[in-house]
C-alpha positions as CSV (number, residue, x, y, z in Angstrom):
1,M,-16.9,35.7,11.6
2,Q,-19.9,37.9,10.7
3,S,-17.6,40.6,9.4
4,Y,-16.0,38.0,7.1
5,L,-19.3,36.9,5.8
6,D,-20.5,40.5,5.2
7,R,-17.3,41.2,3.2
8,M,-17.5,38.0,1.2
9,S,-21.1,38.7,0.4
10,K,-20.0,42.0,-1.2
11,L,-17.4,40.3,-3.2
12,L,-19.9,37.8,-4.4
13,L,-22.7,40.2,-5.3
14,E,-21.2,43.6,-6.0
15,G,-18.7,44.9,-8.6
16,N,-16.4,42.3,-10.1
17,K,-18.5,39.4,-8.8
18,L,-16.2,36.7,-7.3
19,R,-17.9,33.7,-9.0
20,E,-17.4,35.3,-12.5
21,S,-13.8,36.2,-11.9
22,K,-10.7,34.7,-13.5
23,P,-7.8,33.1,-11.8
24,R,-5.5,36.2,-11.7
25,D,-8.3,38.8,-11.0
26,E,-7.7,41.1,-8.0
27,V,-11.0,40.0,-6.4
28,R,-9.8,36.5,-6.0
29,T,-6.6,37.7,-4.4
30,I,-8.6,39.8,-1.9
31,A,-11.0,36.9,-1.1
32,R,-8.1,34.5,-0.6
33,A,-6.1,36.9,1.7
34,L,-9.3,37.6,3.6
35,T,-10.1,33.9,4.1
36,L,-6.6,32.8,5.2
37,T,-6.4,35.7,7.7
38,T,-9.8,35.0,9.2
39,L,-9.2,31.3,9.5
40,K,-6.1,32.0,11.7
41,K,-8.3,33.8,14.2
42,L,-11.1,31.3,14.5
43,D,-11.7,28.3,16.8
44,G,-12.4,24.8,15.4
45,T,-16.1,25.2,15.4
46,R,-16.1,28.5,13.5
47,K,-13.5,27.3,11.0
48,A,-15.8,24.4,10.2
49,S,-18.7,27.0,9.7
50,L,-16.4,29.1,7.4
51,L,-15.5,26.0,5.3
52,L,-19.2,25.1,5.1
53,F,-19.9,28.6,3.7
54,L,-17.1,28.3,1.1
55,H,-18.2,24.8,0.1
56,E,-22.0,25.7,-0.2
57,S,-21.0,28.9,-2.1
58,F,-19.1,26.7,-4.7
59,L,-15.9,28.6,-3.9
60,I,-13.6,25.7,-3.1
61,K,-14.5,23.2,-5.8
62,K,-11.6,21.1,-6.8
63,G,-10.0,21.5,-10.3
64,T,-10.6,24.4,-12.6
65,G,-13.7,25.4,-10.7
66,N,-11.7,26.3,-7.6
67,I,-12.1,30.1,-6.9
68,I,-10.5,30.5,-3.5
69,D,-7.2,28.6,-3.2
70,L,-6.8,27.3,0.4
71,L,-3.1,26.4,0.0
72,G,-1.4,27.1,3.4
73,A,-4.8,27.6,5.2
74,D,-4.8,26.9,9.0
75,L,-7.6,24.4,9.6
76,R,-6.2,23.1,12.9
77,G,-8.9,22.3,15.5
78,V,-11.7,21.8,12.9
79,E,-14.3,19.7,14.6
80,K,-15.6,16.3,13.3
81,P,-17.1,15.3,11.0
82,I,-16.4,17.5,8.0
83,N,-18.5,17.0,4.9
84,F,-16.9,18.7,1.9
85,P,-17.0,16.2,-1.1
86,E,-15.4,17.3,-4.3
87,S,-13.8,20.3,-2.5
88,S,-10.2,21.5,-2.8
89,L,-8.4,21.5,0.5
90,R,-5.0,21.2,-1.2
91,G,-2.0,22.1,0.9
92,T,-4.1,22.9,4.0
93,N,-2.8,22.3,7.5
94,I,-5.3,20.1,9.6
95,S,-2.8,18.7,12.1
96,T,-2.4,20.0,15.6
97,D,0.6,19.6,17.9
98,E,-1.4,19.5,21.0
99,S,-3.7,16.5,20.4
100,L,-5.2,14.1,17.8
101,T,-7.5,15.7,15.3
102,D,-10.7,13.6,15.2
103,L,-12.4,13.7,11.8
104,A,-14.0,10.2,12.0
105,G,-16.9,9.7,9.7
106,S,-16.1,12.7,7.5
107,N,-17.3,12.8,3.9
108,L,-14.4,13.9,1.6
109,M,-15.3,11.8,-1.4
110,G,-13.3,13.2,-4.4
111,A,-11.8,16.0,-2.5
112,D,-8.3,17.2,-3.3
113,L,-6.1,17.0,-0.2
114,S,-2.8,16.8,-2.0
115,E,0.1,18.1,0.0
116,A,-2.2,18.5,3.0
117,M,-0.7,18.1,6.5
118,L,-2.7,15.4,8.1
119,H,-0.3,14.0,10.7
120,S,-2.0,12.1,13.5
121,V,-5.4,12.8,12.2
122,I,-8.3,10.3,12.8
123,L,-10.3,9.5,9.7
124,N,-11.8,6.2,10.8
125,N,-14.8,5.1,8.7
126,A,-14.5,8.3,6.6
127,K,-15.8,8.4,3.0
128,L,-12.7,9.1,0.9
129,S,-13.3,7.3,-2.3
130,N,-11.6,9.0,-5.3
131,A,-10.0,11.5,-3.0
132,I,-6.5,12.9,-3.9
133,F,-3.8,12.7,-1.2
134,K,-0.8,13.1,-3.5
135,K,2.3,13.9,-1.3
136,A,0.0,14.4,1.7
137,V,1.4,13.8,5.2
138,L,-0.6,11.1,7.0
139,S,2.0,9.7,9.3
140,H,0.6,8.1,12.5
141,S,-3.0,8.8,11.2
142,S,-5.8,6.4,11.7
143,L,-8.0,5.5,8.7
144,R,-9.5,2.3,10.1
145,G,-12.5,1.2,8.1
146,A,-12.2,4.2,5.7
147,N,-13.5,3.9,2.1
148,L,-10.5,4.8,0.0
149,R,-11.6,3.1,-3.2
150,E,-9.8,4.5,-6.3
151,A,-8.1,7.2,-4.1
152,D,-4.8,8.7,-5.3
153,L,-2.2,8.5,-2.5
154,E,0.9,8.6,-4.8
155,G,3.9,10.0,-3.0
156,A,2.0,10.2,0.3
157,Y,4.0,9.9,3.6
158,L,2.1,7.2,5.6
159,L,4.6,6.1,8.2
160,S,2.9,4.1,10.9
161,A,-0.6,4.9,9.6
162,K,-3.4,2.6,10.5
163,F,-5.5,1.2,7.6
164,N,-7.1,-1.8,9.4
165,R,-10.1,-3.0,7.4
166,A,-9.9,0.0,5.1
167,D,-11.0,-0.4,1.5
168,L,-8.1,0.6,-0.8
169,S,-9.3,-1.3,-3.8
170,E,-7.9,0.2,-7.0
171,A,-6.2,2.9,-5.0
172,N,-2.9,4.4,-6.2
173,L,-0.2,3.9,-3.5
174,N,2.8,4.1,-5.8
175,N,5.9,5.8,-4.2
176,T,4.3,6.1,-0.8
177,Q,6.1,5.7,2.5
178,L,4.1,2.9,4.3
179,D,6.9,1.7,6.6
180,K,5.4,0.2,9.8
181,A,1.9,0.9,8.6
182,D,-0.9,-1.4,9.7
183,L,-2.9,-2.6,6.8
184,S,-4.3,-5.8,8.5
185,G,-7.6,-6.9,6.9
186,A,-7.4,-4.1,4.4
187,K,-8.9,-4.5,0.9
188,L,-6.3,-3.8,-1.8
189,A,-7.6,-5.5,-4.8
190,N,-6.1,-4.1,-8.0
191,A,-4.3,-1.4,-6.1
192,K,-0.9,0.0,-7.2
193,L,1.5,-0.6,-4.4
194,S,5.1,0.0,-5.7
195,A,5.9,1.5,-2.3
196,S,8.0,1.3,0.8
197,L,6.3,-1.2,3.2
198,S,9.2,-2.3,5.4
199,E,7.9,-3.8,8.6
200,A,4.3,-3.1,7.5
201,I,1.5,-5.2,8.9
202,L,-0.7,-6.8,6.2
203,I,-2.1,-9.7,8.1
204,G,-5.2,-11.1,6.3
205,A,-5.1,-8.2,3.7
206,E,-6.9,-8.8,0.4
207,L,-4.4,-8.1,-2.3
208,V,-6.0,-9.8,-5.3
209,N,-4.3,-8.7,-8.6
210,T,-2.6,-5.9,-6.7
211,D,0.6,-4.4,-8.3
212,L,3.4,-4.7,-5.8
213,S,6.1,-4.7,-8.4
214,R,9.4,-3.5,-6.9
215,A,7.8,-2.8,-3.6
216,S,9.9,-2.8,-0.4
217,L,8.2,-5.3,1.9
218,I,11.3,-6.2,4.1
219,K,10.3,-7.7,7.4
220,S,6.6,-7.0,6.7
221,D,3.9,-9.3,8.0
222,L,1.7,-10.7,5.2
223,S,0.6,-13.8,7.0
224,R,-2.8,-15.1,5.9
225,A,-2.9,-12.4,3.2
226,Y,-4.8,-13.1,-0.1
227,L,-2.3,-12.4,-2.9
228,F,-4.0,-14.3,-5.7
229,Q,-2.6,-13.2,-9.1
230,A,-0.7,-10.3,-7.3
231,K,2.2,-8.8,-9.1
232,L,5.4,-8.9,-7.0
233,C,8.0,-8.9,-9.7
234,K,11.3,-7.7,-8.3
235,A,9.7,-6.9,-4.9
236,H,11.9,-7.0,-1.8
237,L,10.4,-9.4,0.7
238,D,13.5,-10.3,2.7
239,D,12.6,-11.7,6.1
240,A,8.9,-11.1,5.5
241,N,6.2,-13.3,7.0
242,L,4.2,-14.8,4.2
243,S,3.1,-18.0,6.1
244,N,-0.4,-19.3,5.1
245,T,-0.7,-16.8,2.3
246,D,-2.6,-17.4,-0.9
247,L,0.0,-16.7,-3.7
248,R,-1.6,-18.7,-6.4
249,W,-0.8,-17.5,-9.9
250,A,1.2,-14.6,-8.4
251,D,4.1,-13.1,-10.3
252,L,7.3,-13.2,-8.0
253,S,9.8,-13.3,-10.8
254,E,13.1,-11.9,-9.8
255,A,11.7,-11.1,-6.3
256,Y,14.0,-11.1,-3.3
257,L,12.8,-13.4,-0.5
258,W,15.9,-14.1,1.5
259,G,14.9,-15.6,4.9
260,A,11.2,-15.1,4.3
261,N,8.6,-17.4,5.9
262,L,6.4,-19.1,3.4
263,N,5.4,-22.1,5.5
264,N,2.0,-23.6,4.5
265,A,1.6,-21.1,1.7
266,E,-0.4,-21.8,-1.4
267,I,2.0,-20.9,-4.3
268,N,0.8,-23.3,-7.0
269,N,1.1,-22.0,-10.6
270,A,3.1,-18.9,-9.3
271,N,5.9,-17.5,-11.3
272,L,9.1,-17.5,-9.2
273,Q,11.5,-17.5,-12.1
274,S,15.0,-16.2,-11.1
275,A,13.7,-15.4,-7.7
276,N,16.1,-15.4,-4.7
277,L,14.7,-17.8,-2.2
278,S,17.9,-18.4,-0.2
279,E,17.2,-19.7,3.4
280,V,13.5,-19.3,2.8
281,Q,11.1,-21.5,4.8
282,L,8.7,-23.3,2.5
283,I,7.7,-26.1,4.9
284,E,4.5,-27.8,3.8
285,A,4.1,-25.2,1.1
286,N,2.1,-25.9,-2.0
287,L,4.3,-25.2,-5.1
288,R,2.6,-27.4,-7.6
289,A,3.3,-26.4,-11.2
290,A,5.1,-23.3,-10.0
291,N,7.9,-21.9,-12.2
292,L,11.0,-21.9,-10.2
293,S,13.4,-22.0,-13.2
294,N,16.8,-20.2,-12.5
295,S,15.7,-19.5,-9.0
296,R,18.1,-19.6,-6.0
297,L,17.0,-21.9,-3.2
298,F,20.3,-22.1,-1.3
299,R,19.6,-23.7,2.2
300,A,15.9,-23.4,1.6
301,K,13.7,-25.5,3.9
302,L,11.2,-27.4,1.7
303,N,10.3,-30.1,4.2
304,G,7.1,-31.8,3.0
305,A,6.6,-29.2,0.3
306,K,4.5,-30.1,-2.8
307,L,6.7,-29.5,-5.9
308,N,5.0,-32.0,-8.2
309,N,5.0,-30.7,-11.8
310,A,7.1,-27.7,-10.7
311,D,9.7,-26.2,-13.1
312,L,13.1,-26.3,-11.3
313,T,15.2,-26.0,-14.5
314,N,18.6,-24.6,-13.6
315,A,17.5,-23.9,-10.0
316,D,20.2,-23.8,-7.3
317,L,19.1,-26.1,-4.4
318,T,22.4,-26.4,-2.7
319,L,22.1,-27.5,0.9
320,A,18.2,-27.3,0.5
321,D,16.2,-29.5,2.8
322,L,13.9,-31.6,0.6
323,S,13.0,-34.2,3.2
324,N,9.5,-35.6,2.5
325,A,9.0,-33.2,-0.3
326,D,7.1,-34.3,-3.4
327,L,9.0,-33.7,-6.6
328,S,7.0,-36.1,-8.8
329,N,7.1,-35.0,-12.4
330,A,9.1,-31.8,-11.5
331,K,11.6,-30.6,-14.1
332,L,15.1,-30.7,-12.7
333,D,17.1,-30.2,-15.9
334,G,20.4,-28.4,-15.0
335,A,19.4,-28.0,-11.3
336,I,22.1,-28.0,-8.6
337,L,21.4,-30.3,-5.6
338,D,24.8,-30.4,-4.0
339,G,24.3,-31.3,-0.3
340,A,20.5,-31.3,-0.6
341,I,18.7,-33.4,2.1
342,R,16.6,-36.0,0.3
343,D,15.3,-38.2,3.2
344,G,11.8,-39.4,2.2
345,T,11.8,-37.2,-0.9
346,I,9.5,-38.3,-3.8
347,I,11.9,-38.2,-6.7
348,T,12.9,-40.7,-9.4
349,E,16.4,-41.8,-10.6
350,E,15.4,-40.5,-14.1
351,Q,14.9,-37.0,-12.7
352,L,18.2,-37.2,-10.8
353,K,20.0,-38.0,-14.0
354,T,19.0,-34.6,-15.5
355,V,20.5,-32.5,-12.7
356,A,23.7,-30.6,-13.3
357,S,25.3,-31.5,-9.9
358,L,24.4,-33.8,-7.0
359,N,27.6,-33.8,-4.9
360,D,27.8,-34.3,-1.2
361,V,29.3,-31.1,0.1
362,F,29.9,-29.5,3.5
363,I,29.6,-25.7,3.9
364,P,30.1,-24.5,7.5
365,N,27.5,-22.4,9.1
């Protein structure tokens, strides 16, 4: 380690000074080769010391100020916590095959960790706001309680990662792989989440105004999530658990919700135009003034649902269960109610005159 520091001091102070060099200068090539070679030989404690030297010498600043490129550097075994805000750790390998890498409480605010290998790394309660994780591998990692506000995780691999109670407000999660990830209690207000979230856990997550357009949320658990004004246009929510969620004013137009559980959900004033809600459970759900025009509600369970003032123009309610549902003042022009169960339904004869079809039919299970 001392030999490395001596040689780096010479590169910094003598001849073609390292800090004054340009990207393709030989002195930078020498410094990079020396750094990567030395890191391979050090244990975790001394790797952290070497990184601290580079950080305090302003040699690994992110962006155009980066002098020593650590792409491919072996940082396995680095001890917790590491405090290198605004540094460039792009393409480094921090994972270890032998055990979990514990970096809980680290400060990497604004750091560039794009394409870094962070598989099974613990970053609980870490400061990661504005950090860049583009195409980074964070599968099976734990980021519980981490601050990731405005972080850029576009294209990151986050399979089975744990983000419980993490703050991901305004983060970019587009094109990420979040299948089976745990985001329960996470804050995702205004985040971009056009991602793969199949079987993800989002229980109680805050998703106010979050962009989930075209996201894959198949079989995910969003129960008790706060999705006020969320954008779920063309999202895939088949068999998802959305019970007791707040979806007021959300955009679910053309969304796929086949078999989803929306029991007791607050969906008033939401846009569900042309959505596929076949076999969806909407028992006791609040759909007041919701736009369900041209939606498909085949065999949907709407027992006790509040649909007053809802727009069901041209909706397909074939074999839907509307028992004890409130459809007062709902628009039913051109709707199909063939075989629909209407025991105790609040609906007028005038409304029924506007539907396209009201035949008693039998369709086998």
